Backbone bond lengths (Angstrom), bond angles and torsions (degrees), N, CA, C in turn:
res aa  C-N    CA-C-N  psi(-1)  N-CA   C-N-CA  omega(-1)  CA-C   N-CA-C  phi
1 M - - - 1.444 - - 1.532 111.28 -
2 E 1.340 115.66 -40.15 1.471 120.19 179.87 1.532 110.90 -55.86
3 Y 1.333 116.52 -46.89 1.464 119.86 -176.12 1.527 112.04 -76.47
4 L 1.310 117.15 -34.11 1.466 119.46 176.40 1.530 110.68 -63.89
5 N 1.342 116.24 -38.40 1.461 119.80 177.94 1.526 111.75 -68.54
6 K 1.342 117.32 -33.83 1.462 120.09 175.36 1.532 110.60 -63.86
7 A 1.324 115.88 -44.72 1.471 119.93 178.04 1.531 110.40 -61.03
8 L 1.319 116.01 -44.10 1.462 120.38 179.71 1.533 111.05 -61.96
9 S 1.313 116.12 -42.64 1.461 120.74 -178.32 1.535 111.16 -59.69
10 I 1.328 116.29 -41.71 1.472 120.18 177.83 1.526 110.19 -65.31
11 R 1.312 115.67 -48.00 1.468 118.85 -177.61 1.528 111.83 -61.89
12 E 1.332 116.72 -39.52 1.473 119.09 179.23 1.535 110.61 -64.68
13 R 1.351 117.29 -31.24 1.471 120.27 -179.37 1.518 112.30 -74.91
14 V 1.346 117.31 -38.25 1.476 119.10 -166.95 1.534 113.95 -108.15
15 L 1.325 118.20 -13.74 1.464 119.72 -175.73 1.532 111.03 -104.81
16 P 1.332 116.30 153.71 1.470 119.33 171.06 1.529 109.76 -59.84
17 T 1.321 116.21 153.54 1.477 120.17 -173.36 1.530 113.11 -65.67
18 D 1.333 117.75 -15.28 1.468 119.29 179.15 1.532 112.01 -113.27
19 H 1.328 116.66 25.10 1.479 120.00 -178.63 1.538 109.71 -74.69
20 P 1.353 117.57 135.76 1.477 120.72 -179.31 1.530 114.40 -56.98
21 D 1.360 117.70 -31.85 1.469 118.96 -179.83 1.530 111.62 -64.54
22 L 1.311 116.40 -26.86 1.465 119.36 175.67 1.522 110.99 -63.76
23 T 1.325 115.93 -36.53 1.477 118.21 179.96 1.524 110.73 -64.72
24 I 1.345 116.15 -33.63 1.472 119.58 177.68 1.523 109.57 -62.07
25 S 1.332 116.02 -47.70 1.470 119.61 179.65 1.523 111.92 -63.93
26 Y 1.326 116.26 -45.14 1.467 118.77 -179.89 1.533 110.81 -60.14
27 N 1.327 115.78 -42.35 1.468 118.80 179.69 1.525 111.59 -66.91
28 N 1.336 117.18 -40.92 1.466 119.97 179.10 1.530 111.38 -61.41
29 V 1.329 114.99 -45.89 1.468 119.22 179.19 1.529 110.27 -64.57
30 G 1.325 115.68 -43.58 1.467 119.41 179.40 1.509 112.73 -61.18
31 T 1.337 116.35 -44.55 1.469 120.88 179.00 1.523 110.91 -60.54
32 T 1.332 115.73 -40.75 1.469 119.70 -177.84 1.527 110.99 -69.17
33 Y 1.331 117.01 -39.63 1.465 118.78 173.45 1.534 110.59 -59.23
34 G 1.328 115.95 -40.10 1.468 119.51 177.20 1.511 111.89 -62.02
35 D 1.351 116.01 -43.21 1.469 120.45 178.40 1.529 111.40 -62.26
36 L 1.324 115.89 -29.79 1.468 120.84 178.89 1.532 112.34 -85.38
37 G 1.334 115.72 -0.23 1.469 120.07 176.94 1.514 114.61 87.82
38 D 1.348 118.04 3.54 1.470 120.55 179.23 1.529 108.41 -97.04
39 H 1.337 115.96 81.25 1.464 120.47 -173.05 1.520 112.17 -73.90
40 A 1.319 118.00 -26.53 1.463 120.23 176.77 1.532 110.08 -64.97
41 K 1.329 116.89 -43.98 1.466 121.16 177.27 1.527 110.37 -66.68
42 A 1.324 115.84 -41.10 1.467 120.00 178.19 1.523 110.26 -55.73
43 L 1.326 116.27 -44.23 1.459 120.88 -177.90 1.527 111.24 -62.62
44 V 1.325 117.40 -40.92 1.471 121.36 179.44 1.532 110.18 -54.36
45 F 1.321 116.95 -46.75 1.466 120.72 -176.03 1.531 111.29 -76.91
46 Q 1.322 117.22 -35.90 1.467 119.38 177.15 1.526 111.03 -64.88
47 L 1.323 116.95 -36.41 1.469 120.36 177.87 1.529 110.81 -69.12
48 K 1.325 117.54 -33.88 1.466 119.93 175.38 1.531 110.61 -63.75
49 A 1.327 116.07 -43.99 1.465 120.05 177.35 1.526 110.57 -61.81
50 L 1.324 115.92 -43.57 1.468 120.65 -179.22 1.525 110.90 -63.02
51 E 1.314 117.12 -41.13 1.471 120.46 -178.93 1.532 111.00 -59.08
52 I 1.329 116.59 -42.18 1.470 120.03 178.15 1.520 110.33 -66.38
53 R 1.320 116.43 -46.55 1.469 119.32 -177.28 1.533 111.72 -62.90
54 E 1.326 116.84 -37.43 1.472 118.91 177.58 1.533 111.00 -64.62
55 K 1.337 116.14 -28.59 1.467 120.07 -179.74 1.526 112.06 -77.40
56 V 1.336 116.63 -41.46 1.472 119.20 -166.06 1.533 114.46 -107.35
57 L 1.315 118.20 -13.18 1.471 119.69 -175.94 1.531 111.19 -105.25
58 P 1.340 116.19 153.53 1.465 119.07 171.17 1.536 110.21 -59.88
59 V 1.321 116.27 153.11 1.475 120.18 -172.63 1.527 112.77 -64.91
60 D 1.337 117.24 -16.71 1.467 118.94 -179.29 1.531 111.94 -113.92
61 H 1.334 116.95 27.07 1.473 120.17 -179.06 1.530 110.32 -76.62
62 P 1.346 117.27 136.93 1.478 119.88 -179.04 1.535 113.90 -57.62
63 D 1.353 117.83 -32.98 1.467 119.23 179.47 1.528 111.45 -66.90
64 L 1.312 115.85 -29.53 1.462 119.84 175.89 1.530 109.37 -67.64
65 A 1.332 116.10 -39.73 1.471 120.09 176.21 1.532 110.36 -61.19
66 K 1.342 116.36 -40.72 1.474 119.10 178.39 1.521 111.36 -60.90
67 S 1.340 116.10 -42.79 1.463 119.70 179.55 1.529 111.03 -64.41
68 Y 1.330 116.88 -44.70 1.468 119.39 178.13 1.532 110.62 -59.19
69 N 1.325 115.16 -40.96 1.464 118.78 -179.51 1.530 111.70 -66.66
70 N 1.348 116.86 -42.53 1.466 120.63 178.02 1.526 111.45 -59.36
71 V 1.338 115.06 -47.30 1.461 120.26 -179.15 1.530 110.17 -63.52
72 G 1.333 116.10 -43.07 1.466 119.61 179.13 1.514 112.29 -61.31
73 T 1.328 116.22 -43.99 1.464 120.57 179.65 1.529 110.89 -61.35
74 T 1.332 116.28 -41.09 1.464 119.71 -178.52 1.523 111.28 -70.16
75 Y 1.330 117.25 -39.64 1.472 118.78 173.75 1.524 110.53 -57.38
76 G 1.327 116.88 -39.45 1.459 120.23 177.55 1.522 111.78 -61.57
77 K 1.332 116.24 -42.11 1.470 119.67 -179.94 1.527 111.55 -67.38
78 L 1.334 115.50 -24.88 1.465 120.02 176.91 1.533 112.01 -86.57
79 G 1.345 116.07 -0.40 1.459 120.16 176.10 1.512 115.15 89.30
80 D 1.341 117.78 3.36 1.474 120.35 178.90 1.525 108.03 -97.19
81 H 1.320 116.08 83.31 1.467 120.28 -171.35 1.522 112.83 -76.97
82 A 1.327 117.48 -23.49 1.467 119.62 174.98 1.533 109.67 -67.11
83 K 1.341 116.56 -45.28 1.469 120.65 176.74 1.525 110.26 -64.93
84 A 1.316 116.36 -40.45 1.465 120.43 178.76 1.523 110.14 -56.99
85 L 1.325 116.29 -46.73 1.466 120.22 -179.04 1.521 110.99 -64.14
86 E 1.317 116.74 -40.85 1.470 121.20 -179.80 1.530 110.55 -56.10
87 F 1.321 117.22 -47.09 1.464 119.89 -176.92 1.528 111.81 -76.80
88 K 1.310 117.26 -34.73 1.465 119.41 177.69 1.530 111.01 -65.76
89 L 1.331 116.65 -35.46 1.467 119.96 176.91 1.533 111.30 -67.83
90 K 1.333 116.54 -34.69 1.469 119.32 175.42 1.524 110.41 -63.98
91 A 1.322 116.44 -42.78 1.467 120.28 177.22 1.524 110.54 -61.76
92 L 1.315 115.80 -44.34 1.464 120.58 -179.03 1.525 111.52 -62.91
93 E 1.324 116.53 -41.19 1.469 120.46 -179.21 1.533 110.73 -58.62
94 I 1.337 116.81 -43.73 1.463 120.08 178.35 1.529 110.27 -65.79
95 R 1.318 116.66 -45.78 1.472 119.56 -176.15 1.525 111.49 -65.01
96 E 1.331 117.50 -36.74 1.469 119.51 176.99 1.525 110.99 -63.18
97 K 1.347 116.03 -30.47 1.462 120.23 -179.10 1.523 112.57 -77.17
98 V 1.339 116.81 -41.30 1.469 119.21 -166.01 1.526 114.75 -108.33
99 L 1.314 118.50 -13.75 1.466 119.77 -175.90 1.526 111.31 -103.01
100 P 1.331 117.04 152.48 1.475 119.83 171.44 1.530 109.67 -58.58
101 S 1.308 116.25 152.09 1.468 121.03 -173.03 1.527 113.17 -66.19
102 D 1.342 117.82 -12.86 1.467 119.90 179.10 1.532 111.75 -114.49
103 H 1.329 117.59 23.98 1.472 120.72 -177.87 1.526 110.92 -75.71
104 P 1.339 118.17 137.50 1.472 120.63 -179.03 1.531 114.10 -58.12
105 D 1.345 117.79 -34.19 1.469 119.60 179.19 1.521 111.63 -64.52
106 L 1.327 115.90 -31.53 1.463 120.44 178.04 1.531 109.48 -68.97
107 A 1.322 115.90 -42.39 1.474 119.93 176.18 1.520 110.66 -59.97
108 Q 1.341 116.15 -42.72 1.457 120.13 179.42 1.528 111.25 -62.91
109 S 1.338 116.08 -39.78 1.467 119.89 178.51 1.525 111.02 -63.54
110 Y 1.323 117.09 -44.58 1.472 120.00 178.00 1.528 110.31 -59.24
111 S 1.315 115.81 -42.83 1.461 119.82 179.99 1.531 111.05 -64.36
112 N 1.343 116.66 -42.85 1.464 120.86 178.96 1.525 111.91 -61.52
113 V 1.325 115.52 -43.24 1.470 120.45 179.57 1.528 110.10 -64.30
114 G 1.329 116.26 -43.13 1.469 120.04 177.98 1.515 111.83 -59.37
115 Y 1.311 115.89 -41.30 1.471 121.74 179.10 1.529 110.57 -58.78
116 S 1.325 117.14 -45.31 1.468 120.49 -178.93 1.524 111.37 -68.97
117 Y 1.321 117.17 -40.13 1.469 118.93 176.00 1.530 110.45 -58.66
118 G 1.327 116.21 -37.37 1.462 119.79 178.67 1.518 111.71 -61.47
119 Y 1.318 116.71 -44.56 1.466 120.34 179.43 1.522 111.49 -64.85
120 L 1.331 116.79 -27.40 1.461 120.38 179.25 1.523 111.71 -88.00
121 G 1.343 116.72 3.62 1.462 121.35 173.30 1.518 115.48 87.77
122 D 1.348 117.86 7.12 1.464 120.59 -179.57 1.528 108.56 -97.98
123 R 1.327 115.85 84.96 1.468 119.35 -175.83 1.524 112.34 -69.90
124 E 1.324 116.67 -29.76 1.462 119.45 179.28 1.529 110.36 -63.49
125 K 1.328 115.95 -45.73 1.473 120.16 177.62 1.532 110.31 -67.92
126 K 1.310 116.06 -39.15 1.463 120.34 178.23 1.529 110.17 -56.02
127 L 1.318 116.92 -49.41 1.460 121.20 -178.94 1.524 110.57 -65.05
128 E 1.336 116.86 -40.46 1.467 121.41 -179.94 1.527 110.93 -56.88
129 Y 1.337 116.50 -47.07 1.466 119.73 -176.96 1.527 112.04 -75.36
130 Y 1.327 117.44 -34.14 1.465 119.14 174.74 1.527 110.56 -62.82
131 R 1.326 116.87 -37.70 1.464 119.77 178.81 1.534 111.32 -68.75
132 K 1.333 115.84 -36.65 1.473 118.95 176.96 1.531 110.05 -62.44
133 A 1.315 116.32 -43.24 1.468 120.29 177.74 1.526 110.38 -60.20
134 L 1.326 116.27 -44.36 1.462 120.50 -179.11 1.525 111.30 -63.24
135 T 1.326 117.17 -41.79 1.462 120.86 -179.28 1.522 111.14 -57.82
136 I 1.335 116.15 -44.46 1.472 119.62 178.61 1.529 110.19 -64.31
137 R 1.321 116.11 -45.43 1.469 119.24 -177.21 1.526 111.35 -64.47
138 E 1.324 117.23 -36.95 1.466 119.70 177.99 1.526 111.52 -66.57
139 R 1.344 116.02 -32.83 1.469 120.01 179.85 1.517 112.46 -75.17
140 S 1.335 116.48 -33.29 1.457 119.33 -167.39 1.532 114.81 -109.85
141 L 1.322 117.88 -9.75 1.468 120.65 -175.00 1.531 111.04 -121.22
142 P 1.334 117.69 158.59 1.474 119.93 172.00 1.525 110.21 -59.86
143 W 1.332 116.30 154.24 1.474 120.43 -173.90 1.530 112.38 -59.81
144 N 1.353 116.28 -26.56 1.468 119.59 -174.94 1.530 112.45 -104.80
145 H 1.311 117.05 25.38 1.468 119.84 179.60 1.540 110.35 -74.47
146 P 1.338 117.73 137.62 1.473 120.12 -178.63 1.528 114.58 -57.40
147 D 1.351 117.59 -28.16 1.474 119.18 178.69 1.526 111.69 -66.84
148 I 1.330 116.50 -30.86 1.470 119.36 175.88 1.523 109.22 -69.48
149 A 1.326 116.49 -40.90 1.469 119.83 176.36 1.525 110.61 -59.78
150 L 1.333 116.39 -41.18 1.459 120.12 179.27 1.522 110.82 -61.95
151 S 1.333 117.33 -43.02 1.468 120.53 177.26 1.530 111.11 -61.26
152 C 1.321 116.12 -43.04 1.479 119.97 178.76 1.527 110.80 -62.42
153 N 1.319 116.14 -39.98 1.461 121.00 177.68 1.533 110.80 -62.05
154 N 1.345 116.26 -45.21 1.461 120.42 179.29 1.531 111.34 -59.92
155 I 1.320 115.39 -44.17 1.470 120.35 -179.70 1.526 109.93 -65.94
156 A 1.332 115.98 -41.07 1.471 120.01 -179.63 1.525 111.20 -57.22
157 W 1.329 116.73 -49.70 1.467 118.64 -176.41 1.520 112.27 -71.23
158 T 1.333 116.96 -24.77 1.473 118.85 174.44 1.523 110.02 -67.37
159 Y 1.328 116.81 -43.01 1.469 119.29 175.08 1.526 110.96 -63.75
160 A 1.326 116.76 -37.33 1.472 119.65 179.24 1.525 111.07 -62.76
161 E 1.332 116.90 -36.82 1.467 120.11 176.94 1.525 111.63 -62.40
162 E 1.330 115.86 -28.25 1.469 121.36 177.39 1.534 111.53 -87.95
163 E 1.329 116.07 4.55 1.465 123.59 -178.11 1.530 112.24 62.37
164 Q 1.335 116.32 26.05 1.466 121.49 172.95 1.530 107.38 -94.90
165 Y 1.325 114.73 74.11 1.458 120.38 -167.74 1.529 113.57 -70.93
166 A 1.321 117.16 -33.36 1.470 118.86 179.38 1.530 110.23 -65.86
167 E 1.326 116.06 -43.22 1.465 119.87 178.25 1.525 110.37 -66.72
168 A 1.333 116.13 -40.81 1.469 120.61 178.04 1.527 110.30 -60.08
169 L 1.323 116.53 -42.64 1.463 120.96 -178.73 1.523 111.14 -63.98
170 R 1.335 116.10 -38.72 1.467 120.31 178.94 1.535 110.35 -58.78
171 W 1.316 116.53 -45.34 1.462 120.59 -179.49 1.532 111.43 -70.19
172 M 1.326 116.39 -38.04 1.463 118.57 -179.00 1.524 110.98 -68.34
173 R 1.325 117.51 -36.39 1.469 120.22 176.46 1.524 110.64 -63.18
174 R 1.330 116.04 -37.16 1.473 118.78 177.63 1.525 110.14 -66.12
175 A 1.333 117.09 -42.04 1.469 120.41 177.38 1.531 110.49 -58.39
176 L 1.317 115.89 -45.13 1.465 120.24 -179.60 1.524 111.37 -64.94
177 E 1.327 117.27 -42.48 1.473 120.54 179.61 1.532 110.51 -59.15
178 I 1.337 116.23 -43.68 1.466 120.06 178.70 1.529 109.91 -63.28
179 A 1.322 116.43 -45.83 1.468 120.62 -178.62 1.521 111.43 -61.06
180 E 1.332 116.73 -38.43 1.466 120.47 -179.71 1.527 111.84 -65.81
181 H 1.344 116.26 -24.52 1.465 120.33 179.07 1.526 113.42 -93.70
182 S 1.341 116.93 -9.41 1.465 117.45 -171.66 1.527 114.84 -130.37
183 L 1.320 118.10 -16.11 1.464 120.45 -174.94 1.527 111.04 -119.24
184 P 1.338 117.06 150.74 1.470 119.27 175.89 1.524 111.14 -60.70
185 E 1.318 115.70 154.65 1.461 120.86 -175.21 1.530 112.53 -58.38
186 D 1.329 117.52 -32.15 1.459 119.91 -176.89 1.537 112.83 -95.81
187 H 1.325 117.30 13.29 1.471 120.27 179.99 1.531 109.73 -69.37
188 P 1.337 118.10 135.54 1.473 120.02 -176.65 1.527 113.95 -61.05
189 D 1.341 118.42 -32.73 1.467 119.54 178.86 1.525 110.61 -65.23
190 R 1.315 115.45 -40.84 1.472 119.93 179.32 1.531 110.32 -61.99
191 R 1.328 115.34 -42.29 1.472 119.61 176.92 1.538 110.73 -63.29
192 D 1.339 116.36 -44.10 1.468 120.30 -178.68 1.521 111.52 -62.09
193 Y 1.342 116.93 -42.50 1.468 119.63 -179.78 1.529 110.68 -66.71
194 R 1.332 116.66 -38.10 1.473 119.89 178.25 1.533 109.69 -62.77
195 E 1.331 115.59 -45.11 1.466 119.68 178.21 1.526 110.87 -65.45
196 G 1.340 116.33 -34.73 1.468 120.07 176.30 1.518 112.16 -62.48
197 V 1.337 116.00 -43.85 1.466 120.24 177.00 1.529 110.30 -60.08
198 E 1.315 116.65 -46.09 1.476 120.33 -178.98 1.533 111.20 -61.79
199 E 1.335 115.90 -42.93 1.466 120.31 179.77 1.528 111.21 -64.27
200 L 1.316 116.40 -43.21 1.476 119.48 -178.64 1.526 111.23 -71.42
201 E 1.324 117.75 -32.31 1.473 120.21 173.95 1.527 109.99 -61.69
202 R 1.349 116.74 -41.40 1.467 120.28 177.79 1.531 110.92 -62.45
203 R 1.329 115.46 -42.59 1.477 118.91 -178.97 1.527 110.98 -67.04
204 C 1.333 115.49 -37.38 1.490 119.18 177.75 1.525 110.04 -64.13
205 A 1.316 116.59 -39.69 1.467 121.06 -179.28 1.520 111.17 -63.88
206 K 1.324 116.98 -34.74 1.471 120.75 179.16 1.517 112.36 -79.34
207 D 1.332 116.02 -24.92 1.471 121.03 -170.80 1.524 111.75 -66.41
C-alpha cells in the first residue's frame, strides 16, 4: 500500500485528472484496501477509477466493464446487494455486447450476477445465471477444470436452499469428481466439496 500510494501521489501531481494511468493507480490502491478488509476505502478508489473511465472510454469498452464489476463486488462486500447487482448488470451488458459468447469473463459475469440475485432472495434468477455461467464453461474449458466444479457447487447449494437435496447432491458429486481429477488432495475446494457431499447425503437421508 505504501508504494502504491507513492505511485498514485506522483500521477495525481503530473497527469491530467482524466488520464487513464490514474485509473490504474486508483484500482491498485482500491484492490489493496479490499485485500486488507477495508471495503469502504476500496470503494472510494474504485469509484474514482470508474468516474475517469466513464468520461474517457467508449460506453462498451471492456475496461469499463471491469470497473463496473469491481464496484459491484465491493458493494456486495459492504452488504448493499441491490447496488452490487446494479453494477454487475452494467458489466454484464457490456460483456454480452463485446465478448465472444464463450469468453471466460462472460461466464464470470453471469456467476457474479447470480450471486447477487441470491442475496436478494431471487433463487430462480440465481439458478438461471449460474446455469448460464456453467454452459459457457462447459463449452470453453476442459471437463475437469476447477471453474466447472465451482459452477456445479454454486448450482448444488442453490438447489439445497430449495430443499431439493437429491438434485443438490447430484451436482455436488459432480463438483467433487472434477476436483478429484484436477486439484491436489489437500486443496481447500476439494475438502469443501467432499464435506458438501457428506452434508447433502445426511440431508437426503432425513428427507
